[in-house]
BALUM-908891 format. One line per field, with one value per residue (C-alpha): residue in three letters; x, y, z. Coordinates in nm, 3 decimals, m for minus. Example, Ala and Ser with C-alpha at 12.3 -4.5 7.8 and 13.67 -1.06 7.14 Angstrom:
! BALUM-908891
residuo c(ala|ser)
x c(1.230|1.367)
y c(m0.450|m0.106)
z c(0.780|0.714)
This chain:
! BALUM-908891
residuo c(unk|unk|unk|unk|unk|unk|unk|unk|unk|unk|unk|unk|unk|unk|unk|unk|unk|unk|unk|unk|unk|unk|unk|unk|unk|unk|unk|unk|unk|unk|unk|unk|unk|unk|unk|unk|unk|unk|unk|unk|unk|unk|unk|unk|unk|unk|unk|unk|unk|unk|unk|unk|unk|unk|unk|unk|unk|unk|unk|unk|unk|unk|unk|unk|unk|unk|unk|unk|unk|unk|unk|unk|unk|unk|unk|unk|unk|unk|unk|unk|unk|unk|unk|unk|unk|unk|unk|unk|unk|unk|unk|unk|unk|unk|unk|unk|unk|unk|unk|unk|unk|unk|unk|unk|unk|unk|unk|unk|unk|unk|unk|unk|unk|unk|unk|unk|unk|unk|unk|unk|unk|unk|unk|unk|unk|unk|unk|unk|unk|unk|unk|unk|unk|unk|unk|unk|unk|unk|unk|unk|unk|unk|unk|unk|unk|unk|unk|unk|unk|unk|unk|unk|unk|unk|unk|unk|unk|unk|unk|unk|unk|unk|unk|unk|unk|unk|unk|unk|unk|unk|unk|unk|unk|unk|unk|unk|unk|unk|unk|unk|unk|unk|unk|unk|unk|unk|unk|unk|unk|unk|unk|unk|unk|unk|unk|unk|unk|unk|unk|unk|unk|unk|unk|unk|unk|unk|unk|unk|unk|unk|unk|unk|unk|unk|unk|unk|unk|unk|unk|unk|unk|unk|unk|unk|unk|unk|unk|unk|unk|unk|unk|unk|unk|unk|unk|unk|unk|unk|unk|unk|unk|unk|unk|unk|unk|unk|unk|unk|unk|unk|unk|unk|unk|unk|unk|unk|unk|unk|unk|unk|unk|unk|unk|unk|unk|unk|unk|unk|unk|unk|unk|unk|unk|unk|unk|unk|unk|unk|unk|unk|unk|unk|unk|unk|unk|unk|unk|unk|unk|unk|unk|unk|unk|unk|unk|unk|unk|unk|unk|unk|unk|unk|unk|unk|unk|unk|unk|unk|unk|unk|unk|unk|unk|unk|unk|unk|unk|unk|unk|unk|unk|unk|unk|unk|unk|unk|unk|unk|unk|unk|unk|unk|unk|unk|unk|unk|unk|unk|unk|unk|unk|unk|unk|unk|unk|unk|unk|unk|unk|unk|unk|unk|unk|unk|unk|unk|unk|unk|unk|unk|unk|unk|unk|unk|unk|unk|unk|unk|unk|unk|unk|unk|unk|unk|unk|unk|unk|unk|unk|unk|unk|unk|unk|unk|unk|unk|unk|unk|unk|unk|unk|unk|unk|unk|unk|unk|unk|unk|unk|unk|unk|unk|unk|unk|unk|unk|unk|unk|unk|unk|unk|unk|unk|unk|unk|unk|unk|unk|unk|unk|unk|unk|unk|unk|unk|unk|unk|unk|unk|unk|unk|unk|unk|unk|unk|unk|unk|unk|unk|unk|unk|unk|unk|unk|unk|unk|unk|unk|unk|unk|unk|unk|unk|unk|unk|unk|unk|unk|unk|unk|unk|unk|unk|unk|unk|unk|unk|unk|unk|unk|unk|unk|unk|unk|unk|unk|unk|unk|unk|unk|unk|unk|unk|unk|unk|unk|unk|unk|unk|unk|unk|unk|unk|unk|unk|unk|unk|unk|unk|unk|unk|unk|unk|unk|unk|unk)
x c(4.583|4.697|4.402|4.150|4.356|4.268|3.954|3.865|3.994|3.819|3.485|3.622|3.694|3.330|3.158|3.326|3.255|2.889|2.891|3.031|2.751|2.476|2.597|2.657|2.310|2.157|2.332|2.186|1.856|1.948|2.043|1.765|1.457|1.287|1.256|1.458|1.298|1.226|1.591|1.757|1.722|1.770|1.689|1.856|1.568|1.641|1.719|1.520|1.141|0.940|0.563|0.342|0.084|m0.319|m0.328|m0.714|m0.848|m1.144|m1.220|m1.199|m1.283|m1.389|m1.136|m1.299|m1.220|m1.555|m1.726|m1.444|m1.503|m1.905|m1.868|m1.700|m1.897|m2.197|m2.056|m1.938|m2.286|m2.474|m2.238|m2.422|m2.252|m2.138|m1.831|m1.674|m1.407|m1.159|m0.914|m0.866|m0.493|m0.610|m0.848|m0.959|m1.101|m1.187|m1.045|m1.296|m1.409|m1.554|m1.905|m1.879|m1.743|m1.682|m2.020|m1.804|m1.506|m1.698|m1.751|m1.390|m1.230|m1.528|m1.358|m1.051|m1.235|m1.135|m0.928|m0.581|m0.437|m0.135|m0.040|m0.142|0.052|m0.119|m0.097|m0.231|m0.151|m0.007|m0.275|m0.035|0.322|0.365|0.619|0.747|0.803|0.744|0.764|0.779|0.718|1.002|0.791|0.787|0.370|0.126|m0.088|m0.535|m0.766|m0.790|m0.441|m0.074|0.005|0.337|0.467|0.652|1.010|0.845|0.892|1.314|1.326|1.174|1.372|1.650|1.475|1.490|1.268|1.165|1.251|1.180|1.026|0.797|0.723|0.569|0.368|0.252|m0.035|m0.170|m0.505|m0.540|m0.364|m0.437|m0.820|m0.799|m0.599|m0.868|m1.073|m0.796|m0.712|m1.077|m1.064|m0.724|m0.644|m0.256|m0.239|0.104|0.142|0.316|0.217|0.342|0.231|0.315|0.373|0.347|0.553|0.633|0.616|0.982|0.873|0.554|0.674|0.983|0.677|0.473|0.818|0.856|0.473|0.517|0.804|0.689|0.294|0.281|m0.032|m0.051|m0.051|m0.321|m0.257|m0.479|m0.522|m0.691|m0.832|m1.126|m1.314|m1.429|m1.426|m1.714|m1.927|m2.320|m2.479|m2.532|m2.169|m2.040|m2.196|m2.064|m1.713|m1.683|m1.878|m1.584|m1.298|m1.457|m1.505|m1.089|m1.048|m1.256|m1.116|m0.745|m0.669|m0.375|m0.358|m0.670|m0.738|m0.398|m0.657|m0.935|m1.066|m0.938|m0.693|m0.350|m0.407|m0.079|m0.117|m0.419|m0.243|0.017|m0.172|m0.379|0.000|0.001|m0.325|m0.297|0.054|m0.071|m0.416|m0.607|m0.977|m1.130|m1.494|m1.701|m1.827|m1.971|m2.022|m2.143|m2.087|m2.099|m2.453|m2.569|m2.508|m2.567|m2.840|m2.698|m2.624|m2.522|m2.139|m2.070|m1.724|m1.718|m1.610|m1.582|m1.482|m1.369|m1.173|m0.899|m0.916|m0.684|m0.420|m0.020|0.216|0.537|0.927|0.959|1.163|1.384|1.183|0.986|0.689|0.618|0.730|0.455|0.182|0.164|0.047|m0.304|m0.504|m0.702|m0.844|m0.997|m0.901|m1.255|m1.209|m0.853|m0.996|m1.264|m1.042|m0.796|m1.135|m1.236|m0.943|m0.928|m1.264|m1.196|m0.943|m1.146|m1.474|m1.242|m1.078|m1.418|m1.599|m1.344|m1.548|m1.539|m1.843|m1.922|m1.950|m2.289|m2.325|m2.008|m1.832|m1.837|m1.473|m1.360|m1.503|m1.220|m0.934|m0.602|m0.310|m0.248|m0.043|m0.153|0.113|0.094|0.345|0.392|0.556|0.776|0.822|0.723|0.468|0.390|0.274|0.114|m0.064|m0.137|0.092|m0.149|m0.494|m0.633|m0.925|m1.160|m1.003|m1.215|m1.185|m0.822|m0.798|m1.019|m0.833|m0.432|m0.528|m0.599|m0.310|m0.070|m0.186|m0.206|m0.038|0.322|0.582|0.828|0.661|0.418|0.076|m0.057|m0.286|m0.589|m0.441|m0.163|m0.458|m0.468|m0.143|m0.127|m0.095|m0.235|m0.042|m0.223|m0.025|m0.246|m0.056|m0.054|0.011|0.384|0.557|0.856|1.158|1.520|1.738|1.892|1.531|1.424|1.670|1.619|1.278|1.270|1.005|0.841|0.994|0.937|1.235|1.138|1.392|1.224|1.002|1.123|1.068|1.026|0.896|0.940|0.732|0.874|0.831|1.208|1.365|1.334|1.553|1.832|2.159|2.190|2.051|2.306|2.182|1.790|1.843|2.098|1.832|1.574|1.717|1.793|1.427|1.342|1.562|1.786|2.167|2.259|2.358|2.069|1.977|2.289|2.141|2.043|1.722|1.592|1.319|1.289|0.995|0.856|0.509|0.427|0.198|m0.049|0.060|m0.196|m0.192|m0.379)
y c(m4.175|m3.831|m3.755|m3.866|m3.727|m3.409|m3.474|m3.590|m3.308|m3.077|m3.219|m3.163|m2.773|m2.774|m2.902|m2.680|m2.401|m2.483|m2.535|m2.193|m2.044|m2.246|m2.113|m1.781|m1.754|m1.896|m1.649|m1.380|m1.554|m1.574|m1.238|m1.055|m1.300|m1.250|m1.635|m1.546|m1.246|m1.384|m1.456|m1.158|m0.879|m0.559|m0.205|m0.019|0.155|0.159|0.474|0.457|0.508|0.212|0.198|m0.072|m0.164|m0.247|m0.582|m0.601|m0.370|m0.510|m0.806|m0.627|m0.325|m0.129|m0.117|0.199|0.523|0.632|0.365|0.334|0.700|0.693|0.401|0.549|0.874|0.677|0.507|0.819|1.010|0.730|0.791|1.097|1.405|1.319|1.481|1.186|1.368|1.633|1.476|1.079|0.949|0.609|0.433|0.034|m0.037|m0.347|m0.480|m0.703|m0.629|m0.285|m0.402|m0.590|m0.373|m0.057|0.100|0.017|0.172|0.499|0.573|0.581|0.753|0.993|1.143|1.234|1.484|1.848|1.720|1.869|1.508|1.488|1.115|0.808|0.490|0.194|m0.174|m0.503|m0.860|m1.025|m1.274|m1.487|m1.530|m1.659|m1.357|m1.234|m0.895|m0.584|m0.524|m0.203|m0.147|m0.074|0.143|0.538|0.513|0.319|0.279|0.269|0.347|0.707|0.768|0.786|0.782|0.922|0.704|0.887|0.959|0.819|0.500|0.581|0.657|0.319|0.085|0.186|0.054|m0.268|m0.557|m0.397|m0.544|m0.388|m0.641|m0.576|m0.931|m0.968|m0.633|m0.713|m0.930|m0.822|m0.662|m0.575|m0.267|m0.183|m0.190|0.154|0.379|0.451|0.601|0.813|0.936|1.033|1.175|1.350|1.411|1.457|1.195|1.015|0.699|0.401|0.077|m0.172|m0.540|m0.689|m1.042|m1.209|m1.029|m1.152|m0.896|m0.706|m0.653|m0.514|m0.326|m0.183|m0.120|0.118|0.299|0.358|0.451|0.707|0.874|0.902|0.992|1.347|1.575|1.567|1.166|0.905|0.545|0.333|m0.024|m0.252|m0.581|m0.780|m0.953|m1.280|m1.527|m1.754|m1.807|m1.810|m1.439|m1.456|m1.630|m1.367|m1.113|m1.261|m1.263|m0.956|m0.787|m0.904|m0.785|m0.431|m0.454|m0.504|m0.252|m0.002|m0.082|m0.061|m0.393|m0.489|m0.808|m1.010|m0.904|m1.123|m1.426|m1.307|m1.410|m1.055|m1.015|m0.993|m0.954|m0.894|m0.596|m0.469|m0.541|m0.276|m0.021|m0.041|0.002|0.287|0.459|0.369|0.565|0.853|0.852|0.851|0.741|0.467|0.541|0.260|0.412|0.128|m0.278|m0.497|m0.783|m0.971|m1.107|m0.769|m0.665|m1.033|m1.140|m1.487|m1.502|m1.893|m1.759|m1.397|m1.188|m0.927|m0.530|m0.301|0.075|0.232|0.572|0.694|1.072|1.264|1.523|1.448|1.489|1.580|1.420|1.358|1.626|1.573|1.775|1.553|1.716|1.770|1.413|1.247|1.514|1.609|1.222|1.367|1.434|1.101|1.263|1.608|1.903|1.811|1.452|1.461|1.666|1.425|1.172|1.344|1.406|1.057|0.948|1.243|1.179|0.788|0.868|1.130|0.828|0.575|0.732|0.810|0.499|0.222|0.190|0.286|0.396|0.361|0.656|0.780|0.919|0.757|0.855|0.573|0.619|0.543|0.183|0.113|m0.144|0.075|0.023|0.326|0.440|0.692|0.866|1.057|1.348|1.544|1.862|1.785|1.423|1.072|0.954|0.618|0.488|0.199|0.048|m0.192|m0.218|m0.408|m0.327|m0.559|m0.340|m0.056|0.297|0.437|0.112|0.087|0.493|0.363|0.064|0.242|0.526|0.373|0.114|0.399|0.571|0.227|m0.050|0.143|m0.095|0.160|0.419|0.444|0.445|0.790|0.938|1.135|1.439|1.421|1.369|1.783|1.810|1.499|1.581|1.278|1.252|0.985|0.800|0.602|0.354|0.249|m0.150|m0.250|m0.381|m0.567|m0.271|m0.190|m0.032|0.215|0.295|0.358|0.544|0.770|0.842|0.816|0.575|0.389|0.032|m0.261|m0.549|m0.902|m1.201|m1.532|m1.423|m1.107|m0.769|m0.343|m0.107|0.292|0.533|0.782|1.042|0.865|0.990|1.364|1.207|1.029|1.126|0.872|0.553|0.364|0.471|0.445|0.032|m0.022|0.142|m0.025|m0.371|m0.301|m0.234|m0.557|m0.770|m0.816|m0.783|m0.377|m0.523|m0.715|m0.535|m0.609|m1.022|m1.202|m1.369|m1.036|m0.894|m0.557|m0.370|0.013|0.228|0.587|0.760|1.001|1.199|1.416|1.599|1.837)
z c(m4.795|m4.786|m5.010|m4.739|m4.413|m4.637|m4.735|m4.338|m4.230|m4.408|m4.276|m3.963|m3.993|m4.216|m3.865|m3.630|m3.869|m3.867|m3.478|m3.391|m3.641|m3.455|m3.106|m3.204|m3.340|m3.061|m2.774|m3.005|m2.968|m2.581|m2.574|m2.683|m2.578|m2.267|m2.184|m1.883|m1.761|m1.408|m1.289|m1.503|m1.392|m1.644|m1.537|m1.781|m2.006|m2.398|m2.559|m2.844|m2.811|m2.799|m2.799|m2.615|m2.863|m2.718|m2.636|m2.573|m2.807|m2.961|m2.679|m2.372|m2.457|m2.854|m3.112|m3.234|m3.078|m3.153|m2.995|m2.722|m2.608|m2.620|m2.404|m2.146|m2.184|m2.117|m1.779|m1.642|m1.726|m1.534|m1.184|m0.954|m0.870|m0.559|m0.392|m0.213|0.020|m0.213|m0.458|m0.457|m0.303|m0.429|m0.618|m0.638|m0.971|m1.176|m1.444|m1.650|m1.975|m2.009|m2.048|m1.745|m1.472|m1.696|m1.498|m1.144|m1.254|m1.376|m0.995|m0.938|m1.193|m1.200|m0.889|m1.096|m1.301|m1.298|m0.985|m1.116|m1.139|m1.404|m1.340|m1.237|m1.096|m1.172|m1.042|m1.037|m1.085|m1.366|m1.573|m1.766|m1.580|m1.263|m1.115|m0.782|m0.731|m0.935|m1.312|m1.483|m1.880|m2.079|m2.321|m2.371|m2.476|m2.428|m2.722|m2.689|m2.974|m2.784|m2.904|m2.737|m2.378|m2.189|m1.947|m1.671|m1.608|m1.249|m1.435|m1.492|m1.126|m1.030|m1.212|m0.970|m0.666|m0.506|m0.615|m0.966|m1.290|m1.638|m1.877|m2.183|m2.216|m1.896|m1.980|m2.353|m2.331|m1.978|m1.973|m1.601|m1.624|m1.959|m1.940|m1.689|m1.962|m2.160|m1.856|m1.742|m2.101|m2.071|m1.744|m1.726|m2.085|m2.134|m1.835|m1.806|m1.666|m1.479|m1.503|m1.269|m1.254|m0.942|m0.822|m0.543|m0.228|0.079|0.390|0.369|m0.013|0.107|0.321|0.085|m0.178|0.082|0.137|m0.292|m0.345|m0.049|m0.207|m0.576|m0.479|m0.496|m0.494|m0.842|m0.879|m0.847|m0.712|m0.951|m0.796|m1.007|m0.908|m0.912|m0.602|m0.603|m0.871|m1.037|m0.712|m0.729|m0.672|m0.291|m0.190|m0.379|m0.202|0.112|m0.012|m0.150|0.200|0.370|0.155|0.202|0.537|0.572|0.316|0.492|0.839|0.661|0.800|0.588|0.739|0.727|0.383|0.271|0.325|0.140|m0.240|m0.385|m0.682|m0.573|m0.195|m0.120|m0.366|m0.141|0.198|0.057|m0.058|0.288|0.493|0.273|0.358|0.719|0.716|0.555|0.702|0.393|0.444|0.238|0.094|m0.072|m0.401|m0.566|m0.547|m0.786|m0.948|m1.308|m1.244|m1.221|m1.608|m1.729|m1.543|m1.482|m1.063|m1.096|m1.150|m1.116|m1.018|m0.779|m0.879|m0.624|m0.667|m0.325|m0.349|m0.028|0.071|0.267|0.215|0.059|0.324|0.184|0.256|0.571|0.748|0.996|1.254|1.514|1.545|1.221|1.117|1.379|1.409|1.055|0.974|1.181|0.891|0.986|1.282|1.304|1.567|1.734|1.720|1.905|2.152|2.215|2.238|2.460|2.663|2.679|2.834|3.114|3.185|3.183|3.465|3.699|3.671|3.762|4.078|4.203|4.130|4.053|3.750|3.349|3.188|2.841|2.670|2.488|2.082|1.984|1.709|1.437|1.338|1.701|1.652|1.403|1.588|1.614|1.798|2.090|2.327|2.638|2.769|3.073|3.182|3.493|3.494|3.163|3.328|3.170|3.474|3.283|2.925|2.798|2.501|2.247|1.956|1.714|1.641|1.906|2.066|1.870|1.960|2.202|2.430|2.412|2.479|2.777|2.891|2.843|3.028|3.353|3.274|3.222|3.560|3.764|3.570|3.476|3.651|3.606|3.816|4.165|4.068|3.969|4.284|4.221|4.360|4.077|3.821|3.797|3.728|3.466|3.118|2.898|2.512|2.244|2.045|1.764|1.580|1.185|1.159|1.211|0.922|0.896|0.848|0.810|1.122|0.821|0.705|1.082|1.161|0.860|0.919|1.260|1.297|1.597|1.633|1.757|1.843|1.854|1.972|2.073|2.346|2.451|2.280|2.330|2.145|2.119|2.028|1.733|1.990|2.146|1.911|2.053|2.343|2.242|2.064|1.811|1.668|1.854|2.168|2.085|1.976|2.285|2.461|2.306|2.350|2.697|2.760|2.649|2.872|2.579|2.519|2.447|2.067|2.023|1.701|1.565|1.646|1.272|1.497|1.645|1.403|1.325|1.291|1.270|1.252|1.247|1.519|1.517|1.799|1.997|2.385|2.643)
């Protein structure tokens, strides 16, 4: 009996030890695996150097160095020498196999030759994992047949930002970013990269992403946006779909692009908001489809090359005039003078005839839809201010409408008289599209603000920050302006949006 008991006890002990060993092995497997990348965020970069090996060499592009280099050189040589507008701040490029899309991508990448750019932030969609948020590579280097490319130190900084996750599992099989790297190696020897795979982003995440990009896009850094356009339609249908997307991009319409057939529209929407905030102007460099290459137009994919040009604005300062007015690179001084003269002429004609005359020889730039406010001041005091927050009308028409409304229909003041007009100073504010934001970020950067609670709401232009003592006064006054409780900005039901303004005056 004792022997049976001892034997049974030994069996139980052995099973217990085996169970513990299995649990330990499973725990180690879970700890070092990537199967929970979408739930667990680990932004601590490893100290051991990691090299990401090419995932698509030999399939999306040649695996041999000489063959790959020759192919890229051929694509670049076929692009005409046409200075598009200086050093590009943003480039949109396709990401299909090089034999299909390389000739289009070359139109964008050739803009970087002798540009002085040293770093590229590359963003694009995930084709292998249904992800949310922003994913950084855990690697220190990326390998292509043309050699190693260093991952910029910006990668480490981004890992500490909200919505960013580090995961090599997400990056390893992805072609959308890798396909752009050999081009970058060719046009910018020694380039450093920041690869970011972008999952679906909601409105708040898109706004935060724009803020982060603004922080890290310095004068020697370019943003490369890797997206294809329409997918698998007959040629004629694809051309129509692509043209719609191109129109929205050229109009910097970051809202309607969300409904277009283009890879990761939330990525493109963020980029357009970024360009609009900085006054960077887009230019279509090239468009084609896979059918133009293969000759088979029955089911094609669309490819576009688009550059965005303008000056890099350094980090915002606490000086209101610099913050709001240095963003005006989008319009030349001559164009701003034309718009101010348009507002004054509109008022003069309306007071004389009661009519609005359409100007002749219109600058095509003034036909883009923009949010606009017209402010009238007399002897340093506000005399009227009315505008459109959203881009609902062409700039030219919006300025004419709001000039008259500010003079005659601002309920806070008596209408301006024709005798007063000679003493009126006109100020124009051209707005970026409002984006969801936080009170803290708006206060920090002294942005234009929209508060909305139910059917009530109000806005203050960025210039108003100059007139208040602190943020509490700013937001309390804005709440009262909207017919809301003084502390409405603390109400969870109140929606907060921000925008920037290009401000110029007579």
